[in-house]
C-alpha positions in Angstrom: 119.3 178.1 -34.5 123.1 177.7 -35.0 124.9 174.5 -34.0 126.9 174.9 -30.7 130.1 172.6 -30.4 130.2 170.1 -27.7 133.3 171.7 -26.1 130.9 175.3 -25.7 127.7 173.2 -25.1 129.0 171.2 -22.4 131.7 173.6 -20.8 131.2 173.4 -17.1 129.4 175.5 -15.2 130.2 174.7 -11.6 133.4 173.5 -9.9 131.1 170.0 -9.3 131.4 169.4 -13.3 135.1 169.9 -13.9 136.8 166.8 -14.8 139.9 166.3 -13.0 141.7 169.0 -11.2 140.7 168.4 -8.0 143.7 170.0 -6.2 142.8 173.5 -7.9 139.0 172.9 -6.7 140.0 172.3 -3.3 142.0 175.3 -3.0 139.7 177.8 -4.6 136.9 176.3 -2.6 138.4 176.5 0.5 139.3 180.1 -0.2 136.1 181.1 -1.2 134.1 179.4 2.2 136.8 181.3 4.4 137.0 184.6 2.2 140.7 184.2 2.2 140.9 184.9 -1.6 144.4 186.4 -2.8 144.1 189.1 -5.2 146.2 187.1 -8.2 145.8 183.7 -9.5 147.9 182.1 -12.1 146.6 179.1 -14.1 149.0 177.1 -15.9 148.4 173.9 -18.2 148.3 172.9 -21.6 145.9 173.5 -24.0 141.9 172.7 -23.2 142.4 171.4 -19.7 140.1 174.1 -18.2 142.3 177.0 -17.5 139.9 179.8 -18.4 136.7 177.8 -17.6 138.0 177.8 -13.6 138.7 181.3 -14.2 135.0 182.1 -15.3 133.5 179.8 -12.4 135.6 181.8 -9.8 134.4 185.0 -10.9 131.0 183.6 -10.8 131.4 182.7 -6.9 133.1 185.8 -6.3 129.7 187.8 -7.8 127.0 185.4 -7.4 123.9 187.7 -6.3 123.0 185.0 -3.6 126.1 185.7 -1.9 130.1 184.7 -2.5 130.8 181.0 -2.1 132.2 177.8 -3.7 128.5 177.0 -5.5 127.2 180.0 -7.7 123.6 179.6 -8.3 123.9 179.7 -12.0 120.3 181.1 -12.0 120.7 184.4 -11.2 121.2 187.6 -13.7 124.8 187.8 -13.1 125.6 184.1 -13.2 124.1 183.9 -16.3 125.5 186.9 -18.0 129.0 185.5 -17.0 128.2 181.9 -19.1 126.7 184.2 -21.8 130.3 186.1 -21.7 128.3 189.7 -21.6 129.2 190.5 -17.6 130.6 194.2 -17.8 132.8 193.3 -14.3 134.4 190.4 -16.1 136.7 191.6 -18.7 138.4 189.2 -20.8 141.6 190.0 -22.1 143.4 188.3 -24.9 147.3 188.8 -24.4 148.3 187.6 -27.7 146.2 190.5 -29.5 146.8 193.1 -26.7 150.5 192.9 -25.8 151.6 196.6 -25.6 152.0 198.4 -22.7 149.4 200.8 -23.9 146.8 198.1 -23.6 148.4 197.3 -19.8 147.9 201.2 -18.9 144.3 201.1 -19.9 143.5 198.2 -17.7 145.5 200.3 -15.0 143.4 203.2 -15.3 140.1 201.3 -15.5 140.9 199.3 -12.4 140.7 202.0 -10.1 136.8 202.5 -10.6 134.2 200.4 -8.8 132.3 197.5 -10.3 129.7 198.6 -12.3 127.3 195.5 -11.4 128.8 193.1 -9.2 130.8 193.3 -6.0 134.4 192.5 -7.8 135.9 193.2 -10.9 137.7 190.4 -12.5 140.3 190.6 -14.9 141.0 187.5 -16.9 144.2 187.7 -18.9 144.4 184.8 -21.3 148.0 183.4 -22.9 149.4 186.1 -20.4 152.8 185.0 -21.4 152.5 186.9 -24.8 152.7 190.2 -23.0 156.0 192.6 -23.8 158.5 192.9 -21.2 157.3 196.7 -20.8 153.7 195.7 -20.4 154.7 193.3 -17.7 156.5 196.3 -16.0 153.9 198.4 -16.4 151.5 195.9 -14.5 153.6 194.8 -11.8 152.5 197.5 -9.1 149.0 196.7 -9.9 149.5 193.4 -9.8 150.9 193.4 -6.2 148.7 196.0 -4.7 145.4 196.2 -6.6 142.2 198.0 -5.4 140.5 195.7 -2.8 137.5 195.4 -5.4 139.8 194.0 -8.3 141.2 190.3 -8.9 143.5 189.3 -11.6 143.0 185.9 -13.0 146.0 185.1 -15.5 146.0 182.0 -17.9 149.1 180.6 -19.9 150.3 177.3 -21.6 153.9 178.6 -21.0 154.6 180.0 -17.5 158.5 179.6 -18.4 158.4 182.8 -20.4 156.8 184.6 -17.5 159.2 187.2 -15.4 159.6 186.0 -12.0 158.2 189.0 -10.9 155.0 188.0 -12.0 155.0 184.8 -10.7 156.1 186.0 -7.3 152.8 188.4 -7.2 150.7 185.4 -7.9 149.2 182.1 -6.3 149.9 179.5 -9.1 147.8 176.3 -10.0 149.3 174.0 -12.6 146.3 172.1 -14.3 147.4 168.6 -14.8 146.7 166.8 -18.3 143.5 164.5 -18.3 144.3 160.8 -18.6 142.5 158.7 -21.4 140.1 157.3 -18.9 139.2 161.2 -17.8 138.4 161.9 -21.6 136.5 158.6 -22.5 134.4 158.8 -19.3 133.2 162.4 -20.3 132.5 161.8 -23.9 130.5 158.7 -22.8 128.4 160.9 -20.5 128.3 163.3 -23.1 127.0 160.8 -25.8 124.4 159.5 -23.3 122.8 163.2 -22.8 123.2 163.5 -26.4 121.6 160.1 -27.3 123.9 159.3 -29.7 125.6 155.3 -29.3 129.1 154.9 -29.7 131.3 151.6 -29.9 134.1 151.7 -26.8 136.8 151.5 -29.3 136.0 154.4 -30.7 136.3 156.5 -27.7 139.2 154.8 -26.8 140.9 156.0 -30.3 139.2 159.4 -29.8 140.6 159.8 -25.9 144.0 158.6 -27.0 144.1 161.3 -29.7 142.9 163.9 -27.4 146.3 163.9 -25.8 145.5 165.1 -22.3 142.9 167.9 -23.6 139.3 167.6 -23.1 138.6 170.2 -25.9 140.8 168.7 -28.1 138.9 165.5 -27.6 135.1 166.8 -27.6 136.7 168.9 -30.9 137.3 165.4 -32.1 134.1 163.7 -31.2 132.5 166.6 -33.1 134.3 165.8 -36.4 133.6 161.7 -35.8 130.1 162.7 -35.4 130.0 164.5 -38.6 132.3 161.9 -40.3 130.3 158.7 -39.3 127.1 160.5 -39.6 126.3 159.8 -36.1 127.2 156.4 -36.1 130.3 156.4 -34.2 131.7 153.0 -35.2 135.7 152.2 -34.5 136.4 151.6 -38.1 135.1 155.2 -39.0 136.8 156.9 -36.1 140.0 155.0 -37.4 139.9 155.9 -40.5 139.0 159.6 -40.0 142.2 159.9 -37.6 144.6 157.8 -40.0 145.3 155.7 -37.4 146.8 151.9 -37.8 144.6 148.6 -37.1 146.0 147.1 -34.0 146.2 143.9 -35.7 149.1 145.2 -38.1 151.2 146.0 -35.2 150.3 142.5 -33.7 151.3 140.9 -36.9 154.5 142.9 -37.0 155.4 141.9 -33.6 154.8 138.4 -34.4 156.9 138.5 -37.2 159.7 140.2 -35.3 159.2 137.4 -32.2 159.5 134.5 -35.0 162.5 136.3 -36.7 160.7 135.7 -40.1 162.4 138.5 -42.1 160.3 137.6 -45.1 156.8 138.1 -43.1 158.1 141.4 -41.5 158.7 143.1 -45.1 155.1 141.2 -46.2 153.5 143.1 -43.5 155.5 146.4 -44.0 154.3 146.0 -47.6 150.5 145.6 -46.4 150.7 148.6 -43.9 152.4 150.9 -46.4 149.2 150.4 -49.0 147.3 152.2 -46.2 149.7 155.0 -46.2 149.9 155.6 -42.6 151.8 157.7 -40.1 154.9 155.7 -39.5 155.6 157.6 -36.4 152.2 156.7 -35.0 153.1 153.1 -35.9 156.0 153.0 -33.9 154.4 155.0 -31.0 152.1 152.0 -31.2 154.5 149.2 -31.1 156.3 151.0 -28.0 152.8 151.0 -26.7 152.5 147.2 -27.1 156.0 146.3 -26.1 155.2 148.2 -22.5 152.0 146.2 -22.0 154.2 143.2 -22.8 156.7 143.8 -20.4 154.2 144.7 -17.7 152.9 141.2 -18.3 156.0 139.8 -18.1 157.6 141.4 -15.0 154.5 142.5 -13.1 151.9 140.3 -13.0 149.6 141.7 -10.6 149.4 145.6 -12.4 145.7 145.5 -14.3 146.3 145.6 -17.9 144.0 147.4 -20.3 142.3 144.8 -22.8 140.8 147.3 -24.7 142.8 145.8 -28.0 142.4 142.1 -27.0 142.5 140.0 -29.8 144.5 142.2 -32.0 147.7 142.1 -30.1 148.0 138.9 -28.4 150.0 140.5 -25.5 150.1 137.0 -23.6 151.5 134.9 -26.2 154.0 137.2 -27.1 154.8 138.1 -23.6 155.7 134.3 -23.2 157.5 134.0 -26.6 159.8 137.0 -26.3 162.3 137.3 -23.6 162.6 140.3 -21.3 165.9 141.7 -22.1 164.4 141.6 -25.9 161.5 143.3 -25.2 163.4 146.2 -23.3 165.9 146.4 -26.6 162.7 146.6 -28.9 161.1 149.6 -27.2 164.3 151.7 -27.0 164.7 150.9 -31.0 161.0 152.0 -31.1 161.5 155.1 -29.7 165.0 155.7 -30.7 163.4 155.6 -34.8 160.6 157.6 -33.7 162.8 160.3 -33.1 165.1 160.1 -35.9 162.5 159.4 -38.3 162.2 162.9 -39.8 166.5 162.6 -40.4 165.4 159.3 -42.7 165.4 159.8 -46.6 161.9 158.8 -46.5 159.7 157.8 -43.3 159.1 154.3 -45.0 162.7 153.7 -45.2 163.0 154.9 -41.8 160.3 153.0 -40.0 161.7 149.7 -42.1 165.3 150.4 -40.7 163.8 150.7 -37.4 162.2 147.0 -37.6 165.2 145.9 -39.5 167.2 147.0 -36.6 165.1 145.1 -34.0 165.7 141.9 -36.3 169.3 142.0 -36.2 170.3 142.7 -32.9 169.6 140.8 -29.6 171.0 141.0 -26.1 173.1 138.3 -25.3 171.0 135.0 -24.0 168.2 135.9 -26.4 167.5 133.5 -29.0 169.9 134.1 -32.0 168.7 133.0 -35.6 171.1 130.9 -37.3 170.7 132.8 -41.1 172.4 130.0 -43.1 168.9 128.9 -44.6 165.6 130.0 -45.1 164.4 127.3 -43.1 166.8 128.1 -40.2 165.5 131.8 -40.3 162.0 130.9 -39.1 163.4 129.0 -36.2 165.1 129.9 -32.9 168.3 128.4 -32.2 168.0 126.5 -28.8 169.6 128.4 -25.9 172.6 126.1 -24.3 170.4 125.0 -21.4 167.8 123.8 -23.5 170.1 122.0 -25.9 171.9 120.1 -23.1 168.2 119.4 -21.6 167.0 117.9 -24.8 170.2 115.1 -25.1 168.3 111.5 -24.5 168.3 111.2 -20.2 169.2 114.4 -19.5 166.8 116.1 -16.9 166.6 119.2 -15.5 166.6 119.9 -11.5 164.6 121.9 -9.2 167.3 125.0 -9.5 167.1 124.5 -13.5 170.5 122.9 -13.9 171.4 120.2 -16.5 171.8 116.6 -14.6 173.3 114.3 -17.5 173.1 110.9 -17.7 177.1 110.4 -17.8 177.4 112.6 -14.7 178.1 109.4 -12.8 181.6 109.4 -14.5 182.2 113.0 -14.4 182.0 113.2 -18.1 180.9 116.8 -19.2 178.2 117.0 -21.9 179.5 118.8 -24.8 176.6 120.9 -27.0 176.6 119.7 -30.6 178.5 122.1 -32.9 176.3 124.3 -35.1 177.3 123.2 -39.0 177.1 126.7 -40.4 179.2 129.8 -39.8 179.2 130.9 -36.2 176.5 133.3 -35.1 178.2 134.9 -32.4 181.4 134.7 -30.2 181.3 133.3 -26.9 180.5 136.0 -24.5 180.8 135.5 -20.6 177.2 135.1 -19.0 177.8 138.0 -16.9 176.9 140.3 -20.0 173.4 139.6 -20.0 172.6 143.0 -21.3 175.3 143.9 -23.7 174.6 144.1 -27.8 176.9 141.6 -29.3 177.4 141.8 -33.3 178.5 138.8 -35.3 182.0 140.1 -35.7 182.2 141.2 -31.9 185.4 139.1 -31.5 187.2 140.2 -27.9 190.9 141.7 -28.7 193.8 139.9 -27.7 196.0 141.4 -24.7 199.2 139.2 -24.1 201.9 142.1 -24.0 202.7 145.8 -23.7 202.2 146.1 -27.5 198.4 144.9 -27.2 197.8 147.2 -24.4 198.9 150.4 -25.9 197.1 149.7 -28.7 193.8 149.1 -27.0 194.5 152.2 -24.8 194.9 154.2 -28.0 191.6 152.8 -29.7 189.5 153.4 -26.6 188.7 157.2 -27.1 189.8 158.1 -23.2 189.7 161.4 -22.2 190.7 163.5 -19.2 191.8 161.8 -15.8 190.9 158.1 -17.2 193.2 158.8 -19.8 195.9 160.2 -17.7 195.5 156.7 -16.0 195.9 154.7 -18.7 198.6 156.4 -20.5 200.6 156.1 -17.1 199.9 152.7 -16.3 202.2 149.9 -17.6 200.8 146.6 -18.6 202.0 143.4 -16.4 199.4 140.6 -16.9 195.7 139.8 -18.1 194.4 136.5 -17.2 191.0 135.1 -16.1 189.8 138.3 -16.5 191.8 140.4 -13.9 194.0 143.1 -15.7 197.1 143.8 -13.7 198.6 147.3 -14.3 201.9 148.9 -12.7 201.5 152.7 -11.9 204.6 154.8 -10.8 205.0 156.1 -7.6 203.7 159.9 -7.1 200.5 158.9 -9.2 198.2 157.3 -6.1 195.6 160.0 -6.8 194.9 158.3 -10.2 193.7 155.1 -8.7 190.8 156.3 -7.2 187.5 153.9 -7.4 185.7 156.2 -10.0 188.5 156.3 -12.5 189.4 152.8 -11.9 185.8 152.0 -12.5 185.6 154.2 -15.7 188.7 152.4 -16.8 187.3 148.8 -17.0 184.0 150.2 -18.7 186.2 151.3 -21.5 187.5 148.3 -21.9 184.5 146.1 -21.6 183.8 146.4 -25.7 187.4 145.3 -26.5 188.0 142.5 -24.2 184.5 141.2 -24.1 183.5 142.2 -20.6 184.8 144.9 -17.8 188.1 143.3 -16.4 188.9 143.6 -13.1 191.6 146.0 -12.3 194.5 145.4 -9.9 197.7 147.5 -9.0 201.1 145.8 -8.7 204.6 147.8 -7.8 205.9 149.4 -10.6 209.9 148.8 -11.6 212.1 150.8 -13.5 212.0 150.6 -17.2 208.5 149.9 -17.5 206.9 150.9 -20.6 203.7 152.8 -21.0 201.8 154.9 -23.2 203.2 158.4 -21.7 206.6 156.8 -21.7 206.0 156.4 -25.4 204.6 159.6 -26.2 207.5 161.4 -24.2 210.2 159.6 -26.2 208.6 160.1 -29.7 208.5 163.5 -28.9 212.1 164.1 -28.1 212.8 161.9 -31.2 210.7 164.5 -33.4 212.1 167.4 -31.7 216.0 165.9 -32.3 215.0 165.4 -36.1 213.9 168.9 -36.3 216.9 170.3 -34.5 219.7 168.1 -36.6 217.6 169.1 -39.9 217.8 172.7 -39.3 221.3 172.8 -38.4 222.5 170.7 -41.3 220.5 173.0 -43.9 222.8 174.6 -45.9 221.6 178.0 -45.7 221.7 178.0 -42.0 225.2 177.0 -41.8 226.4 179.6 -44.6 224.7 182.2 -42.1 226.1 180.8 -38.8 229.7 180.8 -41.1 229.7 183.8 -42.7 227.9 186.3 -40.6 228.3 184.6 -36.9 224.7 183.4 -36.7 224.0 181.7 -33.7 220.9 179.5 -32.5 218.5 180.1 -29.6 218.1 177.0 -27.6 214.7 175.7 -27.5 213.7 178.0 -30.4 213.5 175.2 -32.8 210.1 173.1 -33.1 208.8 170.3 -35.1 206.6 171.4 -38.1 203.6 169.3 -36.8 203.4 171.5 -33.6 203.2 174.7 -35.5 
C-alpha cells in the first residue's frame, strides 16, 4: 500500500477537527442548523489554512444521507465518497488550469441540471482569482441567481484580484494564519497517534518554519521524519532546516552588549562556517531583542522559555538599556530588508551588526575606543561616576548628594584622558542618535542663520516661513525670529513645529521659536534672494547693451530693446 502523507491522512473530516478558524466554523454551523444557507461563499487566506477542507466538510454537511446539519456522519456513502474525492455532485474546479470563458460556460450549462445523487450540487472553484475577466463576467449572473439546488464555494489566496462584482455576490470568510502553538499542538497530537517520539525543541522549530500554514508544517514534519529516520531530535531538525543554533545568537548579543568588537567578529566567523541564511539570523536577533524588551518593560507578560540556556534573556535585559534594545531591533529589521542590496549576504550581515556596535542613543553606555582594554568596558554614566566618588551617596529619588554639598560646591566629573567620545547633548534628547563628530552649529548672527536655513533642506510652506523670517537672537534654547506684516498665516503651530524639528540636528535639539516685531531693513533669505536676482538681471542687461554687436545694430539700424526681454543665462 502506498504511503499517504500526513497532510492528507490527517485532513479534518468534521468541523470539530479543524485547528483554529472558529469564527468561520461558528458562522457555517449556525447557517446549517437554521437552514439559512447562502448560495455563494468565498474563503480567503494564505496557503494551507483549511480553505478547501472547510469547503469539503460543508459539502458533506449539505449532502449527508442522514440529513443536512452541522455534523455529517462521515459513515454514509455520500460522506465517504466526498472524503475520497469521487462524489459526482461535488465538482472541484482548479481555476489556475481552467481560466477561460469556455470552461465557465460549461459550468453554467451543467448547473441547471439536478444533482445525480445528493440534495445539492456543489461547485468548489479553487484559486478563483486566476479566472480571466471574460470568465468572471460570464459567471456573474449565475453566481448571483443560481438554481436552488446549486451552491458555489470559492477559495483564493489573493482576494484583491477578484472583481468587486464577484465579492458583492458572496459571503466572504477570511481564514486566519495559525500561530505556532496551534501548529505545534496538532503535530504533537499526530505524533502521539503515530507512536513517534519527538523533542519539544524540534517541534518548535517545525512550527516556526511552517509560517502559519498547517499543511506546510505537516509537510516539514514528513520531511523531518524521513531525515531523522523517525527520531525527531532538535539537532537533526535544525540541520535539516538550515537554522542557526540560538546559542550563536546569544553569543552575538552578548558581544554587542559588552561592546567587544573582536569577540563579535570571532562569533561571526564561527557562524559563517555553517553557511547559514544570514537573513534568518537577523530574524533570530530581532526575535530575541523582542523578548528582551518584553522582560524589561512588561514584566507581567508570560515569556516563552523554549530557548532558555541559549539566549540569556534575563542577563541581557539587565545589561542592555531599553533604548538600545529598540535601536538594535530597528537596525536588525532594516538590515534584513537591505540584505539583498549588499555586495554579499555576509557583508550585509556584518555591516548590520557593526552598525549596532557603532551607534548608541544618548544616555546609553558609550565605549571609549582609545585602547583595546577600554573598548571592552562600558564608560559609566555621569550619575554613576558621581556616585562613585568617596563619600557621595544616592537619595531615594536617584539624585547624587556629595559630601561637599554642605558648602554648595558642585561635584565635577573627572575628564576622560582621551579624545572625546561624544559631545554634550541636552538630557531631553534621549532618543537622538549622536555621532562622535556631531557638534551643534553656532548661531550668533544673520549669516549663521541663513547658512543653517540653506542647509536644512526645507520645502514648501516651512521653507517660506524660514525664508521670510529674520534672525533676532538665539539663547538658552530659544530662537527669536521676526516676520514681516502680512505673513501671519505662516506662524501656524504646525509650521513652527516642523521648523523647530528641522533645526534640531543643526542646533543639538529642537529650539523653542518665538516671534518679535519686524523692523525696517531686517535681512532674511527671501530679501537676499531677491537682491541677488535683481543684481543678476542688472548684470545681464548691462552685458547685453554693452555688447559691440548690439550697439552697432542700435546705431546703424535703429534697433530698440524690448523691456523685460533680457534674462540671465542661468534662468534659461
